[in-house]
C-alpha positions in Angstrom: -20.3 39.1 33.8 -18.3 38.1 30.9 -15.2 37.7 33.0 -17.4 35.2 35.1 -18.1 32.8 32.2 -14.4 33.0 31.1 -13.3 31.5 33.9 -15.9 28.4 33.6 -13.7 25.3 32.3 -14.5 25.1 28.7 -15.6 21.7 29.0 -18.3 22.7 31.5 -19.3 25.5 29.2 -19.7 22.6 26.5 -21.6 20.3 28.5 -24.3 23.2 29.6 -24.4 24.1 25.6 -25.4 20.2 24.8 -27.6 20.4 28.0 -29.6 23.4 26.7 -29.9 21.5 23.0 -31.3 18.5 25.0 -33.8 20.7 26.8 -34.9 22.7 23.5 -35.6 19.0 21.9 -37.4 17.9 25.1 -39.3 20.9 25.1 -40.7 20.4 21.5 -41.6 17.0 22.3 -43.4 17.6 25.3 -46.7 18.5 23.6 -45.9 15.6 21.0 -45.8 12.3 22.9 -49.0 12.1 23.8 -50.1 12.9 20.4 -47.7 10.5 18.8 -48.5 7.9 21.3 -52.4 8.1 21.0 -53.3 8.8 25.1 -56.5 8.5 25.6 -58.7 12.0 25.6 -58.9 13.4 29.1 -56.1 10.9 30.3 -53.1 13.2 30.5 -52.5 15.5 33.3 -56.0 14.9 35.2 -57.3 13.2 38.7 -57.8 10.4 35.9 -54.0 9.8 35.5 -53.3 10.0 39.1 -55.5 7.5 40.2 -54.3 4.7 37.3 -50.5 6.2 37.3 -50.0 7.7 40.4 -48.1 11.1 38.9 -48.9 13.2 36.2 -47.5 12.8 32.3 -45.4 16.4 33.3 -44.1 15.0 36.2 -43.1 11.7 34.8 -41.3 13.8 31.6 -39.6 16.4 33.9 -38.5 13.3 35.7 -37.0 11.4 32.7 -35.4 14.7 31.2 -33.9 15.5 34.8 -32.5 12.1 35.2 -31.4 12.2 31.0 -29.9 16.0 32.1 -28.1 14.3 35.1 -26.2 11.6 33.3 -24.8 14.0 30.9 -23.4 16.6 33.6 -21.6 13.6 34.7 -20.6 12.1 31.5 -20.2 15.1 29.1 -17.9 16.9 31.7 -15.5 13.8 31.3 -15.5 13.4 27.7 -15.1 17.1 26.8 -12.6 17.3 29.4 -9.7 17.5 26.7 -11.1 20.9 25.4 -10.1 22.7 28.5 -6.7 23.4 26.4 -9.0 25.1 23.9 -8.2 28.3 26.1 -4.4 27.7 25.6 -4.5 27.6 22.1 -3.5 30.7 21.2 -0.5 30.6 22.9 1.0 27.2 21.7 2.7 26.9 18.7 1.9 23.5 16.4 5.1 22.5 15.8 6.9 23.1 19.3 3.9 21.5 21.1 2.5 18.8 18.9 2.0 16.4 22.0 -0.2 19.0 23.2 -2.1 20.0 20.8 -2.5 16.7 18.3 -5.0 15.5 20.8 -7.1 18.4 20.6 -7.0 18.5 17.0 -8.1 14.8 17.1 -10.8 15.5 19.0 -12.0 18.1 17.2 -12.5 15.7 14.2 -13.9 12.7 16.1 -16.2 14.1 18.8 -19.2 15.4 15.9 -19.3 12.3 14.0 -19.1 10.2 16.9 -21.7 11.6 19.1 -24.1 11.7 16.0 -23.4 7.9 15.5 -23.6 7.5 19.1 -27.2 9.0 19.3 -28.3 6.9 16.3 -27.1 3.6 17.3 -26.9 3.3 21.3 -30.3 5.0 23.4 -33.2 3.7 20.6 -31.1 0.5 21.0 -31.5 0.0 24.2 -34.7 0.9 24.8 -35.8 -1.5 22.4 -34.3 -4.0 23.6 -35.2 -3.1 27.2 -38.8 -3.2 26.3 -38.8 -6.4 24.1 -37.3 -8.2 27.5 -40.1 -6.6 29.5 -42.2 -8.3 27.3 -44.2 -5.2 25.9 -46.3 -5.2 22.5 -44.1 -5.0 19.4 -46.6 -2.3 18.3 -46.0 -0.1 21.4 -41.9 -0.9 21.6 -41.7 -0.2 17.9 -43.4 2.9 18.5 -41.4 4.1 21.2 -38.7 3.5 19.8 -39.0 5.3 16.7 -40.3 8.3 19.0 -36.8 7.9 20.9 -34.9 7.3 17.7 -36.5 11.0 16.4 -35.2 12.3 19.0 -31.5 11.5 19.2 -31.4 11.9 15.5 -32.2 15.4 16.2 -30.5 15.7 19.2 -27.5 14.7 17.6 -27.7 16.4 14.4 -28.1 19.5 16.3 -24.9 18.9 18.5 -23.0 17.7 15.7 -23.5 21.1 13.5 -23.0 23.3 16.9 -19.8 21.5 17.9 -18.4 21.3 14.3 -19.0 25.1 13.9 -17.3 25.5 17.4 -14.5 22.9 16.8 -13.8 24.8 13.2 -13.0 28.1 15.1 -10.4 26.2 17.2 -8.8 24.3 14.1 -8.9 28.1 12.8 -6.7 28.9 15.6 -4.5 25.9 15.0 -3.7 26.7 11.6 -3.5 22.9 10.3 -1.3 22.9 7.3 0.2 19.7 7.0 -1.4 16.7 8.5 -4.9 15.5 9.0 -5.7 13.5 12.3 -8.5 11.0 14.1 -11.4 9.9 12.3 -11.1 10.4 8.0 -14.1 10.7 6.5 -14.5 11.3 2.7 -16.9 13.9 1.4 -19.2 11.3 0.2 -19.6 9.5 3.6 -20.1 12.4 5.4 -23.2 13.1 2.8 -24.4 10.0 3.4 -24.2 10.0 7.5 -25.5 13.9 7.4 -28.2 12.6 4.8 -29.3 9.3 6.2 -29.6 10.9 9.5 -32.2 13.4 8.2 -33.5 11.2 6.0 -34.2 8.3 8.8 -35.5 11.4 11.1 -37.8 12.6 8.3 -39.3 8.9 7.6 -39.7 7.9 11.3 -41.5 11.1 12.0 -43.5 11.0 9.1 -44.3 7.4 9.8 -45.6 8.5 13.4 -47.6 11.2 12.5 -49.3 8.7 9.7 -49.6 6.4 12.8 -51.3 8.7 15.0 -53.5 9.6 12.2 -54.2 6.1 11.3 -54.7 4.7 14.6 -57.4 7.9 15.4 -58.9 7.0 12.3 -59.4 3.2 12.6 -59.9 3.7 16.3 -63.0 6.0 15.2 -64.2 3.6 12.5 -64.2 0.7 14.8 -65.7 2.3 17.7 -68.6 3.5 15.2 -68.9 -0.1 13.7 -69.1 -1.9 17.1 -70.8 0.9 19.1 -73.7 0.3 16.3 -73.6 -3.5 16.2 -74.3 -3.3 20.1 -77.1 -0.9 19.6 -78.9 -3.2 17.1 -77.8 -6.4 18.9 -79.3 -5.0 21.6 -82.6 -3.0 21.0 -85.9 -4.0 22.4 -84.4 -7.1 23.7 -85.7 -8.2 27.0 -82.2 -10.2 28.1 -82.7 -12.5 31.1 -79.5 -13.3 31.8 -75.9 -12.9 31.6 -75.6 -15.9 29.3 -78.0 -15.1 27.0 -76.1 -11.5 27.0 -72.7 -13.2 26.1 -74.3 -15.6 23.5 -75.9 -12.2 21.2 -72.5 -10.2 22.0 -71.1 -14.0 20.3 -73.2 -13.3 17.2 -71.6 -10.0 16.4 -69.4 -10.1 13.2 -65.4 -9.3 14.7 -63.1 -7.2 12.2 -60.1 -8.9 13.6 -59.2 -12.3 15.1 -57.4 -10.7 17.9 -61.1 -8.5 18.7 -63.0 -10.1 21.8 -66.1 -9.3 23.9 -66.5 -8.7 27.6 -69.0 -8.6 30.6 -68.8 -6.4 33.1 -71.1 -6.0 36.1 -71.5 -2.3 37.7 -68.6 -2.7 40.3 -66.2 -2.9 37.6 -65.7 -6.8 38.0 -65.4 -9.3 35.0 -68.2 -11.8 34.7 -66.8 -13.0 31.0 -64.0 -11.8 28.8 -62.2 -13.4 26.1 -58.9 -11.3 27.2 -57.5 -9.9 30.3 -59.1 -6.4 31.1 -56.6 -3.7 32.6 -57.7 -1.7 35.3 -56.8 1.2 33.3 -59.7 0.0 30.7 -62.3 -0.7 33.3 -61.2 2.6 35.0 -61.6 4.5 32.1 -65.2 3.0 31.1 -66.9 3.9 34.6 -64.8 7.3 34.7 -66.0 8.4 30.9 -68.7 6.4 29.9 -71.3 10.0 29.5 -68.6 12.0 27.9 -67.3 9.6 25.5 -70.3 7.8 24.7 -69.4 4.4 25.3 -65.5 4.4 23.8 -62.7 3.2 25.8 -58.8 2.7 26.0 -56.3 0.6 26.8 -53.5 1.6 28.9 -51.3 4.9 27.4 -49.6 4.2 23.7 -51.9 0.7 23.7 -53.3 0.4 20.3 -56.2 -1.2 21.8 -59.9 0.4 22.5 -63.3 -0.7 23.4 -66.7 0.1 22.7 -69.6 -0.8 25.2 -73.2 -0.1 26.5 -74.7 -0.6 29.5 -77.5 -3.1 29.5 -80.2 -3.8 32.4 -79.9 -7.7 33.4 -82.6 -8.8 35.9 -82.4 -5.5 37.9 -78.6 -5.2 37.4 -76.3 -2.8 35.3 -74.2 -4.8 33.5 -71.5 -3.3 30.7 -71.7 -4.8 27.3 -68.5 -4.6 25.0 -66.2 -5.4 22.5 -62.5 -5.3 23.2 -60.6 -4.4 19.6 -57.0 -3.7 18.4 -56.8 -0.7 16.2 -53.5 -1.5 15.4 -52.1 -5.4 14.8 -49.0 -6.8 14.3 -50.2 -7.9 11.0 -50.2 -4.4 9.8 -46.8 -3.6 11.3 -45.6 -6.9 9.3 -47.0 -5.5 6.0 -45.9 -2.0 6.3 -42.3 -2.5 7.3 -41.4 -4.2 4.3 -42.7 -1.0 2.4 -40.9 1.4 4.9 -38.0 -0.4 4.4 -38.3 -0.5 0.3 -38.8 4.0 0.9 -35.6 3.4 3.1 -33.7 1.5 0.7 -34.6 3.6 -2.4 -34.1 7.3 -0.7 -30.6 5.6 0.4 -29.7 4.5 -3.2 -30.1 7.8 -4.9 -28.6 9.9 -1.4 -25.2 7.3 -2.5 -25.2 8.1 -6.2 -25.3 12.3 -5.0 -23.1 11.5 -2.8 -20.4 9.5 -5.1 -21.1 12.3 -7.7 -20.2 15.1 -5.4 -17.3 13.2 -3.8 -15.8 11.9 -7.2 -15.7 15.7 -8.6 -14.1 17.1 -5.2 -12.0 14.1 -5.5 -10.8 14.7 -9.0 -9.3 18.0 -7.6 -8.2 17.1 -4.1 -6.2 13.9 -6.3 -4.7 17.1 -8.6 -3.5 18.9 -6.2 -2.1 16.4 -4.0 -0.1 15.2 -7.6 1.2 18.9 -7.5 2.2 19.2 -4.2 3.9 15.7 -5.1 6.1 18.2 -7.7 4.8 16.4 -10.5 6.0 17.9 -13.5 3.2 16.9 -15.9 0.5 17.8 -13.3 1.9 21.3 -13.3 0.6 22.3 -16.7 -3.1 19.9 -16.8 -6.3 21.5 -16.3 -9.3 19.9 -14.9 -12.7 19.7 -17.2 -16.0 21.5 -15.5 -18.5 18.9 -14.5 -21.2 20.8 -13.0 -22.9 24.4 -13.0 -22.4 24.9 -9.6 -19.9 25.7 -6.4 -18.0 22.5 -7.9 -17.6 24.3 -11.0 -16.5 27.5 -9.7 -14.0 25.4 -7.5 -13.1 23.7 -10.9 -12.4 26.8 -12.8 -10.9 28.7 -9.7 -8.2 25.6 -10.1 -7.6 25.9 -13.8 -7.3 29.7 -13.2 -4.6 29.2 -10.2 -2.8 26.3 -12.7 -2.3 29.3 -14.7 -1.4 31.7 -12.8 1.1 29.4 -10.9 2.4 28.3 -14.2 3.2 32.0 -15.1 4.9 32.3 -11.5 6.9 29.4 -12.3 8.4 30.4 -15.2 8.9 34.2 -13.4 10.6 32.3 -10.9 12.8 30.2 -12.7 14.2 33.3 -14.9 14.3 35.3 -11.5 16.1 32.5 -10.0 18.8 31.8 -12.7 19.6 35.6 -12.6 19.8 35.3 -8.9 22.0 32.3 -9.0 24.1 33.7 -11.6 24.2 36.4 -9.5 25.6 35.1 -6.6 27.8 33.0 -8.5 29.3 36.1 -10.3 29.6 37.6 -6.6 31.4 34.5 -5.4 33.7 34.9 -8.3 34.6 38.0 -7.4 35.5 37.6 -4.1 37.3 34.8 -5.0 39.5 36.5 -7.9 40.2 39.1 -5.1 41.8 36.1 -3.1 43.5 34.5 -6.3 45.1 37.6 -7.3 46.7 38.0 -4.0 47.6 34.0 -3.8 49.2 35.1 -7.5 51.3 37.4 -6.6 53.3 35.7 -4.0 54.5 33.0 -6.4 55.4 35.4 -9.5 57.5 37.5 -7.4 59.3 34.6 -6.4 59.3 33.5 -10.0 60.6 37.0 -11.1 63.1 36.4 -8.1 64.3 33.3 -9.0 64.8 34.2 -12.7 66.8 37.2 -11.7 69.0 34.6 -10.0 69.5 32.8 -13.0 70.0 35.9 -14.6 72.8 36.4 -12.2 74.3 32.7 -12.6 74.3 32.8 -16.4 76.3 36.1 -16.4 78.5 34.6 -13.8 79.0 31.0 -15.8 79.4 33.0 -19.0 82.7 34.9 -17.4 83.9 32.2 -16.1 84.4 29.8 -19.1 87.8 31.3 -20.4 88.5 31.9 -16.9 91.6 29.6 -15.8 90.9 30.2 -12.3 87.7 28.8 -12.3 88.2 25.1 -11.5 85.6 22.1 -12.8 83.9 22.3 -9.6 83.4 26.0 -9.7 81.0 24.8 -13.0 79.7 22.2 -10.8 78.6 24.8 -8.0 77.1 27.2 -10.8 75.0 24.6 -12.5 73.9 23.2 -8.9 72.6 26.9 -8.1 70.6 27.3 -11.3 69.3 23.9 -10.7 67.9 24.6 -7.2 66.5 28.2 -9.0 64.5 26.0 -12.0 63.1 23.6 -8.9 61.9 26.7 -7.0 60.2 27.9 -10.7 59.1 24.7 -10.9 57.3 24.4 -7.4 55.6 27.9 -8.2 54.1 27.2 -11.5 52.6 24.2 -10.4 51.2 26.0 -7.4 49.9 28.8 -10.0 48.4 26.0 -11.9 47.0 24.4 -9.4 45.2 28.0 -8.5 44.3 28.6 -12.4 42.7 25.0 -12.5 40.4 25.5 -9.2 39.3 28.9 -10.4 38.7 27.4 -14.3 36.3 25.0 -12.2 34.6 27.7 -10.2 34.2 29.8 -12.9 31.9 27.3 -14.8 28.0 27.6 -15.2 26.4 25.9 -11.9 23.7 24.0 -14.2 26.6 22.3 -16.0 27.7 19.1 -13.9 30.7 17.4 -14.3 30.0 13.7 -13.2 33.4 12.3 -12.8 34.7 10.8 -9.7 37.4 13.0 -7.3 38.9 11.9 -3.9 38.6 13.6 -0.9 42.3 14.7 -1.1 41.4 16.7 -4.3 38.5 18.3 -2.8 40.5 19.2 0.4 43.3 20.6 -1.7 41.1 22.7 -4.0 39.2 24.4 -0.6 42.5 25.1 0.9 43.5 26.8 -2.0 40.6 28.5 -2.9 39.7 29.8 1.1 43.6 30.4 2.0 43.0 34.3 1.2 40.1 34.7 2.9 41.0 32.7 6.0 44.2 34.9 6.1 42.7 38.0 6.0 39.7 37.3 8.8 42.6 36.1 10.8 40.9 32.6 11.2 42.2 29.2 11.2 40.9 26.1 9.1 41.7 23.1 10.8 41.2 19.9 9.0 40.7 16.3 10.3 40.8 13.4 7.6 39.3 10.6 9.9 38.5 8.7 6.8 40.9 7.1 3.5 41.7 10.6 2.0 41.8 8.3 -1.4 37.9 7.7 -1.4 36.3 8.4 -4.4 32.7 10.0 -4.7 31.1 10.8 -7.7 29.8 14.0 -9.2 30.9 17.4 -9.8 33.7 18.5 -7.7 33.2 22.2 -8.7 29.8 22.2 -6.8 30.7 20.7 -3.8 34.0 22.9 -3.3 31.5 26.0 -3.9 28.8 24.8 -1.4 31.7 23.7 0.9 33.6 27.1 0.4 29.9 28.8 1.0 29.8 27.1 4.6 33.4 27.9 5.2 32.7 31.7 4.6 29.4 32.0 6.4 31.5 30.3 9.4 33.8 33.1 8.8 31.0 35.8 9.2 29.7 33.8 12.3 32.3 34.9 14.3 31.6 39.1 13.3 35.3 40.1 12.9 36.6 38.2 15.8 40.1 36.6 15.4 42.6 33.6 15.9 39.0 31.7 16.1 39.0 28.0 14.7 36.6 26.6 12.0 37.1 22.8 12.1 36.6 20.9 8.9 36.0 17.0 9.0 35.7 14.5 6.5 34.7 10.8 7.7 32.6 7.7 6.2 29.3 6.8 8.0 26.8 4.0 7.2 28.5 4.1 3.8 28.0 7.8 3.3 30.8 10.0 3.4 29.9 13.5 5.9 31.7 16.7 5.6 31.0 18.8 8.4 31.9 22.2 8.8 31.7 23.6 12.5 32.2 26.7 14.4 32.2 28.2 17.7 30.6 31.5 17.1 26.9 32.7 18.4 25.0 30.0 16.7 21.8 30.5 15.0 18.2 31.8 16.3 15.5 29.2 16.7 13.4 31.3 14.0 16.2 31.2 11.6 16.6 27.7 12.1 12.8 26.6 11.6 13.3 28.7 8.2 16.4 27.2 7.1 16.6 25.6 3.9 12.6 26.1 3.2 13.3 29.7 2.4 16.4 32.0 1.6 16.9 33.4 4.8 20.0 35.3 6.3 21.2 36.7 9.5 23.5 39.4 7.4 21.0 42.2 7.1 21.5 44.1 4.2 24.6 42.5 3.4 23.5 38.8 2.3 20.4 37.4 0.4 20.3 34.0 2.0 20.4 33.0 -1.5 23.9 31.0 -0.9 23.2 28.2 1.2 19.3 27.5 -0.2 21.5 27.5 -3.3 24.1 24.9 -1.6 20.9 22.9 -0.4 19.5 22.2 -3.6 23.3 21.6 -4.9 23.6 18.8 -3.1 19.9 17.2 -3.3 20.0 17.4 -6.8 23.7 16.9 -7.9 24.6 14.1 -5.4 21.6 12.9 -4.2 22.4 14.1 -0.6 21.7 15.8 2.2 22.5 18.5 4.2 21.7 19.0 8.5 22.6 20.8 10.8 23.3 21.4 14.7 23.0 24.8 15.9 22.6 26.0 19.8 22.9 29.6 20.8 25.9 31.1 22.1 27.7 27.8 21.7 28.0 27.7 17.6 26.9 25.9 14.4 28.1 22.5 12.6 26.6 22.0 8.8 27.4 18.2 7.4 26.9 17.4 4.0 25.8 13.7 4.1 26.9 12.1 0.4 26.2 8.6 -0.3 29.0 6.8 -1.8 
């Protein structure tokens, strides 16, 4: 059974659920409508109703409900068609399937409120306008509209609650964390719509009950008055003609200008009437004369009744009576302003309550929003407690989270500084190993040059008094000495460059030297500092300068060198020990930005790593990596250069990191 239900499309299941709600409401209203509309006694589901209306009330009601169900069965599956994707939500990822999921999210947010507003406005408005166009009495039109209105409110609220609960489960599966979609209603407006709907239902239903009771009481009162007046007027009088009976009827004091007299013969023909008598009115007289003691009624839902007596005139029976309105338009006009005032007062106070709660929540939401934008001031601010309820609890919880967050931030800063210092020292340790190797060659060369100079000095010293040594020999010795000195100078300059680079990289990361430097200086330092690591890995660094090498950048050259070196080290490690591979260092100018790219042709990064890159410290090196280097690099470029780092990576083809620096 469960398997069979799971095979039913979601839009059909949702449609069936809504139809079930409609049937429940229809079942609740089935016994209420005759009472609320003051149907005449013995006129519902009887032979009398077949005679005057051809169908029983039950038959009519079932037919109308079936038509509504049929209409919903056609419309709702189309309206709910997007919900068929609900079953696939578990297998879809918001980031990679946004085009499929966002319409579902919008539908989840929009449908409950749209269906509620649609039920509140459209059906009652259509019915009321239709009744007016059919020239039905205002009282009858308002009653029918009010009954339909209460039904629609109840339906709308039930479907709103049901679908909202269902869609909240769907939204939990989607795990929406960053954006909202669809119609946005703030908390105040949501309270207003729901409470106003409930208020209108309560007031309308109360009005209908009061109207029903008033109609019954007023009808009984008028019937007693007019019946007694008729009996007293014709008591012990010998009426000889219809005209005489008419004169007597006209002398009875009427309660309303809309009330009128009538005379019927024994066959139901109208001898006289100030107003048109319906077949329903006359048929009810003859069918229930004895049962209801001369009390008759107009058609279903009409606030018109009658009181009559039977009188013998010239040996023929006549029906003499008074047709009266129980609930006139004047009463409606008098009640509507009171109804409007009650509604307005309730709306006013509901609006105030909604504003109060909405503002309390808005304060919390605004503070959280400010914190999410990294406002340093709001990180330490707390909220005052406005109310002793759940909102107050939420405020207190927010303040506690603020305290905890501040403690965590301090710990994070402390830990971050330690980690950054450890990373810097680790980088320096690796750097110093390379520098020691780089310095070894020039030191040995300088030592050899000094030995050469020492030999030349000795040779020159011995040749001073030697008559065989010519002037040219002295010049040759001097030239050899100059060559050795020139070589020593080159070696010392190279050592000086290395020492300068090391000194720059040894500066604490938090210290920035905001000066200008050229791309040529940048490349020179990178080349010097990475030479040993590249040589050990047997990897070739191909430098491509596609812009003016004298282009100047403002900022801390040491920080930028460390970022580039970190990227080159990552590229070397991406080859996993493979040798004779290439790494490209490309410098170019685009859109008033300097773009520095480090490109490798290794295995690329998995998508799981790409999604988290720059958002958290992640590494592909296992226990040998912390993920801090690239994270620090990104922070450095953002903070010190107001730039950005982007990347492109394809598994099996390689990765390119590009540093973008504004000129």
